[in-house]
N, C-alpha and C positions, 0 to 999 in steps of 0.2 A: 521428330516429335517425341520420341522417348526421352531425349535429352532435356527437352523443355519440361516435361512432366516431372522428371527427377529433380530438376532445379526448383520447380514450383513446390514440390513436396518438402524439399530441404528448407526452403525459405519459410514455409508455413510452420515447420517445426521450430525454427529459430524465433519466429514471431510468438509462438506459443510459449517458448521458454522465457522470452522477455516479459510477456504478460504475467507469467507465474511469479517471476522474481520481483516485480514492482511492489512497493510498500502498500499500495491500494489493494492489489490482488492478494497480498499476504493477509491484510486486515479482513478482506472479504472472506478469505479462506478460513480464518480463525472464527469469524462470526458464524460462518456456515457450520463449523464443528460445534460451537456452543449451541447454536440453534438445534442441531441434530441431537445433541445430548439432552437439551431441554425437552425436545419432543419425545425422546425415548423415556425420560423420567416421567413425563406426563402420561405417556402410554402405560408405563408400569403402574403408576398410581391409579389410573382408570381401571386397569385389570384387577388390582387389589380391591378397589371399591366394588367392582362387579362381583368378585368372589365373596366379599363380606355381605353384600346384598343377597346373593344367592343363599349363603349360609343362614342369614337371619330369616329369609323367606322360608327356608326349610324348617327352621326351629318354630316359626310361627305356624306353619302348616301342621307340624307335629303336635303343637299345643292345641290347635283347633281340633285335630283328630282325637286327641286324648280327652278333650273336653266333651266332644260328642259321644264318646264311648261311655263315660261315667254315668250319665242318666240311664242308660240301658241296664246297668247293673242294679240301680236303685229300684227299678220296676220289678226285678226278680224277687224282691222280698214280699212275702205273703202277709196279709193282714189276718189278725186273729178274729175269730167269729165270737161274738158275745152270746153266751148261752145262760139261760135261767132255767133252773129245774125246780119243780114243785112236787111234793108228795101230798096227795089228797086221799083221805080215808075216813069214812063215816063222819062227814061234815067238818073235818079238820083239814087245814092246809098249812104246810110248812115249806118254806123255801130252803134251797140247798145252802145258801150263804148263811142263813140263820143257824142251821145245823152245824156248819163248820165253825162258826163263831162260838157256839156253846161248847163244842168239843175242845177248842183251843183254851177256853176259859177253864173248863174242868181239868184238863191235863196240866195246865200251869199250876193250878192250886194243889192237885193231887201229887204231882211229881216234884213240885218246887223248881221247875225249870222255866226258861224263857221261851217265848213264841219263836224267836230266831233260831232255836235249837231244832225246830220241826223241819224235817226233810220230806216226809211223806205222811199222808193220812189216808187210811182205808176206812170207809164208812159202810156199815151194814144196817140198813133201815128196816125195822119191824113195826109196821103201822098197827098191827093187831095188839101189840104190847105198848105202843106209844113210846118207843125207845129207839135210840140210835146207838149202836155198838161201834166202837172205834178201835183201830190199831194205829199207834203213832210210831213212826220210824221202824216198823216191823217188829217191835218188841213190847211196847207199853200198850196195855189194853184197858178198856173201861166202857162205861155206858152213860148216856145222858137221856133224861126224859124230855119229851117235847109236848 
């Protein structure tokens, strides 16, 4: 029995060699190699596309996150409160903006300078005298009647 099985194995190897060496088998083998190469190329291309998609998704997610953070910074800015100040004394009433305008006008005429040169104005209001004393830019002084 051992002899029969050895012969059977040897004949099977011979048949396999013959199949491998036939032109049809060689063509099939070449087609198989090309198909495998095509499949490998397609797999690499698919992996590249996946990587590009992931990268673009990350960039899109980062942009969305950045866009969401921007409005939060805008709400941090505070609005200025509008204030109107009036001085009332013995039946007279003068608004703060009117006093400032008259001081600017008097200072530009007296000093011969422009309003753009003003950096600070300090007002001292004396209602009993009906006057506003001022100090412009910490050095120039004067008074205006109201």
